[in-house]
Backbone as a printed PyTorch tensor [residue, N CA C, xyz], in Angstrom:
tensor([[[  7.2730,   4.2450,  24.8040],
         [  6.5190,   4.4720,  25.7040],
         [  7.1050,   4.7280,  27.2420]],

        [[  7.4800,   3.2370,  27.0100],
         [  8.4400,   3.0410,  28.1680],
         [  9.5900,   3.9040,  28.3020]],

        [[  9.9620,   4.1090,  27.2570],
         [ 11.5570,   4.7670,  27.3480],
         [ 11.1810,   6.2390,  27.8290]],

        [[ 10.0940,   6.8170,  27.1450],
         [  9.5420,   7.9690,  27.8940],
         [  9.2660,   7.8670,  29.6490]],

        [[  8.5520,   6.8250,  30.0790],
         [  7.9380,   7.1290,  31.5070],
         [  9.5280,   6.6560,  31.7890]],

        [[ 10.5250,   6.0340,  31.6970],
         [ 11.8780,   5.7880,  32.1350],
         [ 12.2800,   7.5370,  32.6960]],

        [[ 12.3050,   7.6660,  31.4240],
         [ 12.9410,   9.2330,  31.5770],
         [ 12.3640,  10.3720,  32.5660]],

        [[ 10.8910,   9.9510,  32.7290],
         [ 10.1400,  11.0400,  33.5980],
         [ 10.4780,  10.4780,  34.9540]],

        [[  9.9740,   9.6670,  35.1990],
         [ 11.0790,   8.5610,  36.8710],
         [ 12.4820,   9.3770,  37.2400]],

        [[ 13.1690,   9.1760,  35.8730],
         [ 14.7160,   9.9550,  36.4300],
         [ 14.1880,  11.1890,  36.7350]],

        [[ 13.6550,  12.2650,  35.7820],
         [ 13.1880,  13.9100,  36.6240],
         [ 12.9830,  13.5940,  37.8130]],

        [[ 12.0310,  12.9640,  38.3780],
         [ 11.4570,  12.9060,  39.1640],
         [ 12.5810,  12.6100,  40.3180]],

        [[ 13.6880,  11.6060,  39.8780],
         [ 14.4980,  11.2880,  40.9640],
         [ 15.5130,  12.3790,  41.4950]],

        [[ 15.9960,  12.5090,  39.8960],
         [ 17.0780,  13.9790,  39.9630],
         [ 16.4020,  15.3640,  40.5160]],

        [[ 14.9550,  15.4470,  40.6020],
         [ 14.3380,  16.6810,  41.2500],
         [ 14.3410,  16.4220,  43.0380]],

        [[ 14.0830,  14.9460,  43.6830],
         [ 14.3410,  14.7760,  44.8070],
         [ 15.5330,  14.7280,  45.1500]],

        [[ 16.8790,  14.7150,  44.2960],
         [ 18.0130,  14.8580,  45.1610],
         [ 18.0270,  15.8220,  44.9170]],

        [[ 17.9380,  16.6090,  44.1410],
         [ 18.4590,  18.1820,  44.1920],
         [ 17.7270,  18.8950,  45.8030]],

        [[ 16.5200,  18.7600,  45.7380],
         [ 15.6320,  19.2740,  46.9060],
         [ 16.3240,  18.9400,  47.9050]],

        [[ 17.0700,  17.6610,  48.4090],
         [ 17.3690,  17.2040,  49.6560],
         [ 18.5570,  17.9950,  49.6480]],

        [[ 19.3170,  18.3310,  48.1720],
         [ 20.7570,  18.5010,  48.2730],
         [ 20.2970,  19.9880,  48.3460]],

        [[ 19.6580,  20.9910,  48.2080],
         [ 19.4300,  22.2030,  48.0830],
         [ 19.2960,  22.7830,  49.5130]],

        [[ 18.6350,  22.0840,  50.2760],
         [ 18.7440,  22.2120,  51.7850],
         [ 19.9700,  22.4370,  52.5900]],

        [[ 20.9010,  21.6490,  52.0320],
         [ 22.0490,  21.4500,  53.2430],
         [ 23.0020,  22.6430,  52.9760]],

        [[ 23.8300,  22.3520,  54.4270],
         [ 24.9350,  23.4940,  53.9030],
         [ 26.1110,  22.3910,  54.0250]],

        [[ 26.1490,  21.1860,  54.0310],
         [ 27.4430,  20.2960,  53.6050],
         [ 28.4900,  20.6680,  52.7600]],

        [[ 29.8630,  20.5710,  53.3670],
         [ 30.8080,  20.3510,  52.4100],
         [ 31.3820,  18.9300,  51.7230]],

        [[ 31.6440,  19.1400,  50.4220],
         [ 32.2790,  17.3720,  49.7840],
         [ 33.8490,  18.2760,  49.9830]],

        [[ 34.4370,  17.1000,  50.9100],
         [ 36.1630,  17.7100,  50.7880],
         [ 36.5120,  16.2780,  49.5170]],

        [[ 37.3950,  18.0120,  48.6520],
         [ 37.9800,  17.3180,  47.3460],
         [ 38.6900,  15.9300,  47.4010]],

        [[ 39.3850,  16.1860,  48.2280],
         [ 40.7440,  15.2770,  48.6740],
         [ 39.9260,  13.5320,  48.6380]],

        [[ 38.7320,  13.5410,  49.4510],
         [ 38.0850,  12.4230,  49.3840],
         [ 37.2000,  12.1660,  48.3870]],

        [[ 37.2490,  13.2030,  47.4720],
         [ 36.5540,  12.6310,  46.1440],
         [ 37.5530,  12.1780,  44.9680]],

        [[ 38.6100,  11.9760,  45.5780],
         [ 40.0630,  11.8600,  44.7340],
         [ 40.5310,  10.2730,  44.9350]],

        [[ 39.7070,   9.7380,  45.7490],
         [ 40.0260,   8.2000,  46.3280],
         [ 39.8730,   7.2780,  45.1710]],

        [[ 38.6880,   7.4570,  44.0840],
         [ 38.5180,   6.1870,  43.1680],
         [ 39.6340,   6.5910,  42.0790]],

        [[ 40.1050,   7.3170,  41.9910],
         [ 41.4720,   7.6790,  40.6980],
         [ 42.2680,   6.5210,  41.2160]],

        [[ 42.7100,   6.2520,  42.1980],
         [ 44.0650,   5.4160,  42.8620],
         [ 43.5760,   4.0750,  42.1300]],

        [[ 42.1280,   3.4960,  42.0180],
         [ 41.5500,   2.5840,  41.3410],
         [ 41.8500,   2.2870,  40.2040]],

        [[ 41.5730,   3.5350,  39.3120],
         [ 41.5780,   3.5790,  37.6920],
         [ 43.2500,   3.6560,  37.5300]],

        [[ 44.4450,   4.3150,  38.3170],
         [ 45.6810,   4.4240,  38.1390],
         [ 45.9060,   2.6460,  38.4570]],

        [[ 45.3870,   1.5460,  39.6070],
         [ 46.2640,   0.2980,  39.4680],
         [ 45.2940,  -0.2430,  38.0380]],

        [[ 44.4510,  -0.1070,  37.5740],
         [ 44.1640,  -0.8890,  36.1000],
         [ 45.2250,  -0.1530,  35.0320]],

        [[ 45.8850,   0.9030,  35.0500],
         [ 46.1680,   1.2110,  33.8920],
         [ 47.9490,   1.3050,  34.2350]],

        [[ 48.1430,   0.4670,  35.6430],
         [ 49.5520,   0.3110,  36.0140],
         [ 49.6240,  -0.9920,  35.0590]],

        [[ 48.6430,  -1.9020,  35.0960],
         [ 49.4810,  -2.9690,  34.4070],
         [ 49.0080,  -2.9570,  32.8750]],

        [[ 50.2510,  -2.2590,  32.3810],
         [ 50.8670,  -2.4750,  30.8670],
         [ 52.2880,  -2.4340,  30.5890]],

        [[ 52.2800,  -2.3770,  29.3780],
         [ 53.7840,  -2.5400,  29.2820],
         [ 54.0760,  -0.8190,  29.3060]],

        [[ 53.0770,   0.2880,  28.9940],
         [ 53.3260,   1.8140,  28.6200],
         [ 52.8260,   2.3050,  29.7130]],

        [[ 52.9490,   2.3710,  30.8530],
         [ 51.9150,   2.7950,  31.5220],
         [ 52.1170,   4.7450,  32.2500]],

        [[ 53.4910,   4.8980,  31.8550],
         [ 53.3160,   5.9810,  31.9420],
         [ 52.8930,   7.2440,  31.8730]],

        [[ 52.2680,   7.3770,  30.5880],
         [ 51.0800,   8.6690,  29.8970],
         [ 49.7670,   8.3700,  30.4170]],

        [[ 49.4690,   7.1220,  30.6650],
         [ 48.0520,   7.3430,  30.8310],
         [ 48.3480,   7.2160,  32.3670]],

        [[ 48.8390,   7.0480,  33.2650],
         [ 49.0210,   7.6200,  34.8930],
         [ 49.3960,   9.4500,  34.6420]],

        [[ 50.3740,   9.6840,  34.0210],
         [ 50.1270,  11.0680,  34.0160],
         [ 48.9250,  11.5950,  34.0260]],

        [[ 48.0870,  11.1370,  32.5560],
         [ 46.6670,  11.8810,  32.4530],
         [ 45.9470,  11.4720,  33.4590]],

        [[ 45.7130,  10.3100,  34.6390],
         [ 45.1240,  10.3380,  35.8460],
         [ 45.9210,  11.3460,  36.6020]],

        [[ 47.0080,  11.2080,  36.7080],
         [ 47.2810,  12.6840,  37.6730],
         [ 47.1890,  13.6220,  37.6720]],

        [[ 47.2230,  14.1530,  36.2720],
         [ 46.7650,  15.2980,  35.7130],
         [ 45.4160,  15.7700,  35.8020]],

        [[ 44.3030,  14.8690,  35.7440],
         [ 42.9090,  14.8680,  36.3220],
         [ 42.4620,  14.9510,  37.4940]],

        [[ 43.2770,  14.5620,  38.0930],
         [ 43.0750,  14.7640,  39.3440],
         [ 43.7360,  16.1660,  39.9020]],

        [[ 45.1060,  16.7280,  39.9580],
         [ 45.1170,  18.0300,  39.8410],
         [ 44.4050,  19.1430,  39.2190]],

        [[ 43.9070,  18.6890,  37.7530],
         [ 42.8760,  19.6570,  37.2070],
         [ 41.8770,  19.8250,  38.4050]],

        [[ 41.0340,  18.9820,  38.7230],
         [ 39.7630,  18.8760,  39.7860],
         [ 40.3430,  19.7410,  41.0380]],

        [[ 41.6210,  19.3410,  41.7330],
         [ 42.1800,  20.0230,  42.9640],
         [ 42.5110,  21.4420,  42.7220]],

        [[ 42.8040,  22.0220,  41.5180],
         [ 42.9650,  23.5000,  41.0980],
         [ 41.7500,  23.5640,  40.4370]],

        [[ 40.7030,  23.7680,  40.7430],
         [ 39.6700,  24.3410,  39.4270],
         [ 39.3220,  25.4960,  40.2270]],

        [[ 39.2550,  26.3650,  39.1050],
         [ 39.6720,  27.9450,  39.3040],
         [ 38.0490,  28.2050,  40.2910]],

        [[ 37.4040,  27.6470,  39.8140],
         [ 35.8490,  28.2800,  40.8920],
         [ 35.8150,  27.8740,  42.0960]],

        [[ 37.1020,  26.8290,  42.7090],
         [ 37.1120,  26.0860,  43.9000],
         [ 38.2280,  25.7610,  44.1620]],

        [[ 38.8520,  27.1600,  45.0200],
         [ 40.5310,  26.8930,  45.4870],
         [ 40.8090,  26.4500,  46.7880]],

        [[ 39.8430,  26.0300,  47.3190],
         [ 40.0310,  25.4580,  48.7410],
         [ 40.0400,  24.1980,  48.3290]],

        [[ 39.7310,  23.3630,  49.8280],
         [ 39.8910,  21.8330,  50.2940],
         [ 38.3520,  21.2650,  50.2470]],

        [[ 37.3940,  22.0910,  50.0720],
         [ 36.1140,  21.3680,  50.3990],
         [ 35.6690,  22.3830,  48.8420]],

        [[ 33.8280,  21.9750,  48.4130],
         [ 33.2330,  22.2720,  47.9460],
         [ 31.8760,  22.4800,  48.3220]],

        [[ 30.9010,  23.2400,  48.3130],
         [ 29.5830,  23.2620,  48.9440],
         [ 29.0250,  21.9370,  48.1130]],

        [[ 28.1730,  21.4260,  48.5940],
         [ 27.1760,  20.3440,  48.3990],
         [ 26.3190,  20.4940,  46.6460]],

        [[ 26.0450,  21.2670,  47.0440],
         [ 25.1670,  22.1420,  45.3880],
         [ 26.3660,  22.2460,  44.6780]],

        [[ 27.3420,  22.4950,  44.7950],
         [ 28.2670,  22.6030,  43.6770],
         [ 29.1900,  21.3310,  43.0010]],

        [[ 29.3930,  20.9010,  44.0810],
         [ 29.6780,  19.4460,  44.0150],
         [ 28.5860,  18.8350,  42.8090]],

        [[ 27.6070,  18.5220,  43.3200],
         [ 26.7380,  17.6530,  42.4170],
         [ 26.4670,  18.3050,  41.1590]],

        [[ 26.6720,  19.4790,  41.1380],
         [ 26.6710,  20.5970,  39.6580],
         [ 27.8410,  19.8100,  38.5780]],

        [[ 28.8540,  19.8950,  39.2750],
         [ 30.1900,  19.3930,  38.8460],
         [ 30.3170,  17.8520,  38.4600]],

        [[ 29.5020,  17.5650,  39.4510],
         [ 29.2400,  15.4340,  38.6720],
         [ 28.3940,  15.8690,  37.9840]],

        [[ 26.8700,  16.5770,  37.6890],
         [ 26.2370,  16.2170,  36.6840],
         [ 27.0460,  16.8110,  35.1120]],

        [[ 27.4360,  17.4830,  35.5910],
         [ 27.8180,  18.2980,  34.3160],
         [ 29.1470,  17.4780,  33.1370]],

        [[ 29.7750,  16.5930,  34.4650],
         [ 31.1210,  15.2750,  33.8370],
         [ 30.1570,  14.3210,  33.7390]],

        [[ 28.6700,  13.6510,  34.1720],
         [ 27.8820,  12.8630,  33.3580],
         [ 27.5080,  13.2600,  32.0130]],

        [[ 26.8700,  14.0280,  31.8850],
         [ 26.4650,  14.7710,  30.5430],
         [ 27.8130,  14.9080,  29.7070]],

        [[ 28.9940,  15.4580,  29.9990],
         [ 29.9220,  15.1840,  28.3960],
         [ 30.1880,  13.7500,  28.3770]],

        [[ 30.2050,  12.8010,  29.4670],
         [ 30.7610,  11.6540,  29.2400],
         [ 29.5250,  10.6230,  29.0540]],

        [[ 28.7580,  11.2030,  28.9400],
         [ 27.0510,  10.2830,  28.8080],
         [ 27.2630,   8.8990,  27.9260]],

        [[ 28.2470,   9.5280,  26.6780],
         [ 28.0600,   8.0700,  25.8810],
         [ 29.2560,   7.1940,  25.9720]],

        [[ 30.0490,   7.4280,  27.0120],
         [ 31.2380,   6.7870,  27.0640],
         [ 30.5250,   5.8720,  28.3420]],

        [[ 30.0950,   5.7880,  29.0290],
         [ 29.8070,   4.7070,  30.4030],
         [ 29.7760,   3.3490,  29.8540]],

        [[ 30.1080,   2.4300,  30.1010],
         [ 29.5700,   1.2080,  29.8590],
         [ 30.8680,   1.0060,  28.9420]],

        [[ 31.4540,   1.4180,  28.8200],
         [ 32.6490,   1.1320,  27.7550],
         [ 34.0110,   1.6410,  28.3850]],

        [[ 35.4330,   0.7560,  28.0040],
         [ 36.2810,   1.5080,  28.5080],
         [ 36.7990,   2.3090,  27.5110]],

        [[ 37.2410,   3.6060,  28.1600],
         [ 37.5360,   4.4110,  27.4040],
         [ 39.4680,   4.9860,  27.6030]],

        [[ 39.7260,   6.2910,  26.9130],
         [ 41.1690,   6.4920,  27.6730],
         [ 41.3610,   6.8570,  28.8250]],

        [[ 42.5850,   6.7600,  29.5480],
         [ 42.9630,   7.1480,  31.0640],
         [ 42.2960,   8.6750,  31.3890]],

        [[ 42.2760,   9.4010,  30.4480],
         [ 41.4720,  10.6480,  30.7890],
         [ 40.0820,  10.7080,  31.0260]],

        [[ 39.5020,   9.9140,  30.3190],
         [ 38.2070,   9.2150,  30.3640],
         [ 38.0890,   8.6180,  31.4460]],

        [[ 38.8040,   7.7090,  31.9550],
         [ 38.3270,   6.9630,  32.8380],
         [ 38.4240,   7.3940,  34.1560]],

        [[ 39.6290,   8.6430,  34.0980],
         [ 39.6670,   9.8680,  35.7950],
         [ 38.7130,  10.3520,  35.4970]],

        [[ 38.0800,  10.5940,  35.0750],
         [ 37.2250,  12.0800,  34.7550],
         [ 35.5320,  10.9200,  35.1580]],

        [[ 35.5510,   9.7340,  34.7570],
         [ 34.7500,   8.9140,  35.0890],
         [ 34.4040,   8.5510,  37.1170]],

        [[ 35.8640,   8.2290,  37.4890],
         [ 36.3160,   8.3620,  38.3650],
         [ 35.8640,   9.6890,  39.8890]],

        [[ 36.3860,  10.1260,  39.1240],
         [ 36.3670,  11.4560,  39.6180],
         [ 34.4800,  12.2610,  40.0770]],

        [[ 33.9490,  11.4290,  39.2130],
         [ 32.4970,  12.0050,  39.2800],
         [ 31.9400,  11.1100,  40.2090]],

        [[ 32.4460,   9.3780,  40.1280],
         [ 32.1190,   8.4670,  41.3200],
         [ 32.2480,   8.8320,  42.3680]],

        [[ 33.3780,   9.6530,  42.4680],
         [ 34.2180,  10.0820,  43.7560],
         [ 33.2960,  11.1100,  44.1510]],

        [[ 33.2180,  12.3230,  43.7830],
         [ 32.1340,  12.9180,  44.1050],
         [ 30.3360,  12.2080,  44.6180]],

        [[ 29.9610,  11.7820,  43.5090],
         [ 28.7220,  10.9110,  43.6020],
         [ 28.9970,  10.6100,  45.0880]],

        [[ 29.6320,   9.8340,  45.6900],
         [ 30.0730,   9.0750,  46.9570],
         [ 30.2460,   9.9430,  47.9680]],

        [[ 30.4820,  11.2790,  47.9360],
         [ 31.2890,  12.0400,  48.9290],
         [ 29.7420,  13.0070,  49.3850]],

        [[ 29.1870,  13.0670,  48.1050],
         [ 27.8850,  14.1720,  48.2170],
         [ 26.7930,  12.5320,  48.8610]],

        [[ 26.6620,  11.6400,  48.9800],
         [ 25.9950,  10.8400,  49.6230],
         [ 26.3070,  11.2640,  50.5660]],

        [[ 27.3580,  10.9000,  51.4120],
         [ 28.3940,  10.8600,  52.4170],
         [ 27.8250,  12.1690,  53.2180]],

        [[ 27.6950,  13.1710,  52.3930],
         [ 27.1930,  14.6220,  52.8550],
         [ 25.9110,  14.8640,  53.4960]],

        [[ 25.1080,  13.9170,  52.5550],
         [ 23.7290,  14.3920,  52.2470],
         [ 23.5180,  13.0470,  52.5690]],

        [[ 23.3900,  12.2520,  53.6340],
         [ 22.9300,  10.6800,  54.0130],
         [ 21.2870,  10.5490,  53.0710]],

        [[ 20.5920,  11.1680,  53.2400],
         [ 19.4650,  11.1300,  52.7070],
         [ 18.8550,  10.9220,  51.5480]],

        [[ 19.9660,  10.8330,  50.2860],
         [ 20.3170,  10.6640,  49.0100],
         [ 20.9830,  10.1210,  48.6350]],

        [[ 21.4390,   8.8150,  49.8950],
         [ 21.8810,   7.7630,  49.6320],
         [ 21.0390,   7.0530,  49.0460]],

        [[ 19.5980,   6.4710,  49.3880],
         [ 18.3810,   5.5650,  49.0060],
         [ 18.3210,   5.8260,  47.1940]],

        [[ 18.1420,   7.5580,  47.1350],
         [ 17.7170,   7.6140,  46.1170],
         [ 18.8100,   8.1890,  44.9380]],

        [[ 20.1240,   7.7450,  44.9420],
         [ 21.2350,   7.5740,  43.9340],
         [ 20.9820,   5.7070,  43.7180]],

        [[ 20.6300,   5.2090,  45.0750],
         [ 20.6160,   3.7770,  44.2700],
         [ 19.5290,   3.6360,  43.2830]],

        [[ 18.6070,   4.0300,  43.7820],
         [ 17.4740,   3.9790,  43.0880],
         [ 17.4240,   4.7620,  41.7500]],

        [[ 17.9760,   5.4250,  41.4210],
         [ 18.6430,   6.6610,  40.2230],
         [ 18.8570,   5.6970,  39.2050]],

        [[ 20.0830,   5.3280,  39.7280],
         [ 21.1450,   4.0810,  39.2500],
         [ 20.5080,   2.5490,  38.4650]],

        [[ 19.6560,   2.2590,  39.0470],
         [ 18.5500,   1.5210,  38.8250],
         [ 17.9280,   1.6330,  37.7240]],

        [[ 17.6260,   2.9650,  37.7750],
         [ 16.5570,   3.3440,  36.4310],
         [ 17.6510,   3.9890,  35.1220]],

        [[ 18.7170,   4.0270,  35.5860],
         [ 19.4060,   4.3540,  34.7490],
         [ 20.0800,   3.2250,  34.0380]],

        [[ 19.9140,   2.0240,  34.3660],
         [ 20.5190,   0.6820,  33.7380],
         [ 19.1070,   0.0340,  33.0580]],

        [[ 17.7690,   0.7010,  33.5640],
         [ 17.1020,  -0.1090,  32.9090],
         [ 16.6070,   1.0370,  31.7700]],

        [[ 16.8020,   2.2190,  31.9470],
         [ 17.0370,   3.2220,  30.4910],
         [ 17.8370,   2.7970,  29.4820]],

        [[ 19.0540,   2.1900,  29.8860],
         [ 19.8800,   1.6080,  28.8800],
         [ 19.5280,   1.1040,  28.1040]],

        [[ 18.8940,  -0.0510,  28.9230],
         [ 18.2710,  -1.3870,  27.9590],
         [ 17.3840,  -0.9800,  27.2800]],

        [[ 16.0100,  -0.2500,  27.5360],
         [ 15.3690,   0.2040,  27.0690],
         [ 15.1290,   0.9090,  25.7220]],

        [[ 15.7640,   1.7660,  26.2330],
         [ 16.7960,   2.5700,  25.0250],
         [ 17.2750,   1.7170,  24.0180]],

        [[ 18.2590,   0.7570,  24.0660],
         [ 18.5160,  -0.0350,  23.0270],
         [ 17.8720,  -0.8830,  22.1330]],

        [[ 16.9970,  -1.4730,  23.1520],
         [ 15.5180,  -2.4590,  22.4160],
         [ 14.9180,  -1.4170,  21.4510]],

        [[ 14.2830,  -0.5190,  22.0110],
         [ 13.7930,   0.1700,  21.2490],
         [ 14.4760,   1.0400,  20.0700]],

        [[ 15.2830,   0.9310,  19.9490],
         [ 16.4770,   1.2730,  18.8750],
         [ 16.5920,   0.6070,  17.5060]],

        [[ 16.5380,  -1.0180,  18.3640],
         [ 16.6580,  -2.2630,  17.8450],
         [ 15.2040,  -2.2710,  17.1120]],

        [[ 14.3180,  -2.0880,  17.7240],
         [ 12.4210,  -1.9530,  16.6370],
         [ 12.6070,  -1.3950,  15.9690]],

        [[ 12.9760,  -0.3550,  16.2390],
         [ 13.1680,   1.0990,  14.6690],
         [ 13.5700,   0.3950,  13.7480]],

        [[ 14.9940,  -0.5030,  13.8780],
         [ 15.6880,  -1.0420,  12.8790],
         [ 14.6280,  -2.1430,  11.7760]],

        [[ 13.7440,  -2.2760,  12.1230],
         [ 12.9620,  -3.6190,  11.7310],
         [ 12.4040,  -3.2130,  10.3740]],

        [[ 12.1330,  -4.3690,   9.7690],
         [ 11.1510,  -4.2500,   8.5830],
         [  9.8510,  -4.3460,   9.4170]],

        [[  9.0800,  -3.3290,   9.1970],
         [  7.7160,  -3.8690,   9.9620],
         [  7.0110,  -4.5350,   8.6510]],

        [[  7.0730,  -5.0540,   7.4770],
         [  6.5680,  -5.9310,   6.9780],
         [  7.3840,  -7.2940,   6.8310]],

        [[  8.3730,  -7.2300,   6.2100],
         [  9.3440,  -8.4610,   6.3380],
         [  8.1520,  -9.5010,   5.1980]],

        [[  8.1830, -10.9970,   5.3380],
         [  8.0480, -11.9530,   4.3810],
         [  6.3240, -11.5700,   4.5500]],

        [[  5.7610, -10.5340,   5.3780],
         [  4.5170, -10.2980,   5.8040],
         [  3.4250, -10.6160,   4.3170]],

        [[  4.3200,  -9.7360,   3.3620],
         [  3.9580,  -9.3040,   1.6100],
         [  3.7740, -10.5550,   1.0980]],

        [[  4.6740, -11.4500,   1.1910],
         [  4.5380, -12.8780,   0.4190],
         [  3.5410, -13.6360,   0.9780]],

        [[  2.3780, -13.3210,   1.7880],
         [  1.4000, -14.0230,   2.4670],
         [ -0.1160, -14.2770,   1.8770]],

        [[ -0.4830, -15.0810,   1.0750],
         [ -1.4860, -15.2960,   0.6770],
         [ -3.1750, -15.4190,   1.4860]],

        [[ -2.7440, -15.2490,   3.0860],
         [ -4.2940, -15.3520,   3.5170],
         [ -3.9880, -14.3990,   4.5220]],

        [[ -5.0890, -13.6920,   4.9210],
         [ -5.3180, -12.2910,   5.3390],
         [ -4.9960, -12.5700,   6.9940]],

        [[ -5.1230, -14.2260,   7.0850],
         [ -4.9470, -14.3400,   8.8080],
         [ -3.5600, -14.1360,   8.9610]],

        [[ -2.7450, -15.0830,   7.8120],
         [ -1.3310, -15.3060,   8.0210],
         [ -0.8860, -13.7340,   7.9650]],

        [[ -1.0740, -13.0890,   7.2790],
         [ -0.2670, -12.0820,   6.9170],
         [ -0.9980, -11.2420,   8.7180]],

        [[ -1.9210, -10.6900,   9.2220],
         [ -1.9470, -10.0730,  10.3240],
         [ -1.0270, -11.0930,  11.5510]],

        [[ -1.1970, -12.2860,  11.2510],
         [ -0.0550, -12.9290,  12.5410],
         [  1.3220, -12.8530,  12.3320]],

        [[  1.8380, -12.4920,  11.5170],
         [  2.9490, -12.5860,  10.7770],
         [  3.7970, -10.7850,  11.1850]],

        [[  2.1210, -10.2630,  11.0040],
         [  2.9910,  -8.8410,  11.3930],
         [  2.7570,  -8.4950,  12.1000]],

        [[  1.7240,  -9.2230,  13.3710],
         [  1.4430,  -9.0910,  15.0880],
         [  2.4890,  -9.7920,  15.8310]],

        [[  3.9590, -10.6970,  15.1750],
         [  4.2350, -11.5340,  15.5290],
         [  5.8370, -10.1960,  15.6930]],

        [[  6.1250,  -9.2550,  14.5810],
         [  7.1830,  -8.4310,  14.7210],
         [  6.7350,  -7.5890,  14.7990]],

        [[  5.5360,  -6.7480,  15.9230],
         [  5.5280,  -5.4170,  16.1220],
         [  5.3730,  -5.7990,  17.7310]],

        [[  6.3850,  -4.9530,  18.0860],
         [  6.6140,  -4.5040,  19.5830],
         [  5.3620,  -4.2910,  20.8240]],

        [[  4.6320,  -3.2660,  19.3260],
         [  4.0100,  -2.2480,  20.0420],
         [  2.8680,  -3.1240,  20.0190]],

        [[  2.3130,  -4.5330,  19.2080],
         [  1.1940,  -5.1190,  19.4980],
         [  1.8570,  -6.3000,  20.5560]],

        [[  2.8190,  -6.8140,  20.7850],
         [  3.2810,  -7.7490,  22.2170],
         [  2.8220,  -6.9430,  23.1870]],

        [[  3.2180,  -5.2050,  23.2410],
         [  3.2790,  -4.8300,  24.4580],
         [  2.0850,  -4.4790,  24.8220]],

        [[  1.2270,  -4.4170,  23.7990],
         [ -0.3540,  -4.2710,  23.9360],
         [ -1.1770,  -4.9790,  24.6580]],

        [[ -0.7440,  -6.6750,  23.6020],
         [ -1.1750,  -7.9770,  24.4620],
         [ -0.6990,  -8.1730,  25.9570]],

        [[  0.3640,  -8.1160,  25.8020],
         [  0.9950,  -8.4130,  27.7330],
         [  0.1410,  -7.4440,  28.5880]],

        [[  0.3220,  -6.2820,  28.0440],
         [ -0.5760,  -5.5110,  29.0960],
         [ -2.2360,  -5.9460,  29.4540]],

        [[ -2.6670,  -6.1870,  28.2770],
         [ -4.1190,  -6.7590,  28.2330],
         [ -4.2530,  -7.9590,  29.3560]],

        [[ -3.0760,  -8.8280,  29.1860],
         [ -3.0810, -10.4510,  29.8680],
         [ -2.7030,  -9.7860,  31.1000]],

        [[ -1.9040,  -8.9680,  31.3790],
         [ -1.6220,  -8.2420,  33.0050],
         [ -3.2050,  -7.8470,  33.8250]],

        [[ -3.5150,  -7.2310,  32.9630],
         [ -5.1800,  -6.4340,  33.8620],
         [ -5.9360,  -7.3230,  33.7110]],

        [[ -5.3110,  -8.4700,  33.1150],
         [ -6.6650,  -9.4860,  33.2540],
         [ -6.7490, -10.4530,  34.2020]],

        [[ -5.4170, -10.7500,  34.7560],
         [ -4.8150, -11.6110,  35.5340],
         [ -4.9640, -10.4020,  36.7750]],

        [[ -4.9600,  -9.5550,  36.8650],
         [ -4.5020,  -8.8080,  38.1030],
         [ -5.1410,  -9.0650,  39.8570]],

        [[ -6.8820,  -9.5350,  38.7700],
         [ -7.3000,  -9.5520,  39.8760],
         [ -7.7720, -11.1330,  40.4630]],

        [[ -7.1270, -12.0580,  39.6630],
         [ -6.8780, -13.3140,  39.7440],
         [ -6.1800, -13.9570,  40.9920]],

        [[ -5.3400, -13.4610,  41.4380],
         [ -4.3140, -13.3170,  42.6040],
         [ -2.7750, -14.3500,  41.8180]],

        [[ -2.4080, -14.7610,  42.6800],
         [ -1.1590, -15.1660,  41.9320],
         [ -0.8530, -16.5780,  41.5230]],

        [[ -0.3700, -17.0120,  40.4960],
         [ -0.2200, -17.9760,  39.9350],
         [  0.6480, -18.8690,  40.2010]]])
């Protein structure tokens, strides 16, 4: 339930960002969006054979600059947002882990687009920060939910001779029961003031 709620909040945040960008006539400078690539190149320089990785980073930047749909030095902010989101979708499973030089270069370009979009439309800076918090929370919540699904719901409860012991063991293993109990305690204490 929490994961679904977080996804709903993320959808709302994305809609707010999209509507703020949709009304804008701003342009994103492609060269400014390349800035994060220099940090990525610095990371890959510190190895014994950096040439192929540095070439991959350089090629990623050149591919972006020579994008067939956007030949000039600027991109309409709406299109920059679409490119950023498309890159995020392709790289979704690779965030939070170190990848190849090409993957890291694409992450850097998406980050550069995000920063330049926020510079072009200042109203979305706070929305981007809120979205980032929701994404981090969603990542943790999804991981925990998947771990919960991987549990054996009965475990050693089948060995219990007493129904009370069985119920207590099942309740202890159930995230749904713990969540319900926590919500009940929270609701009961809501009006009690600070503890």
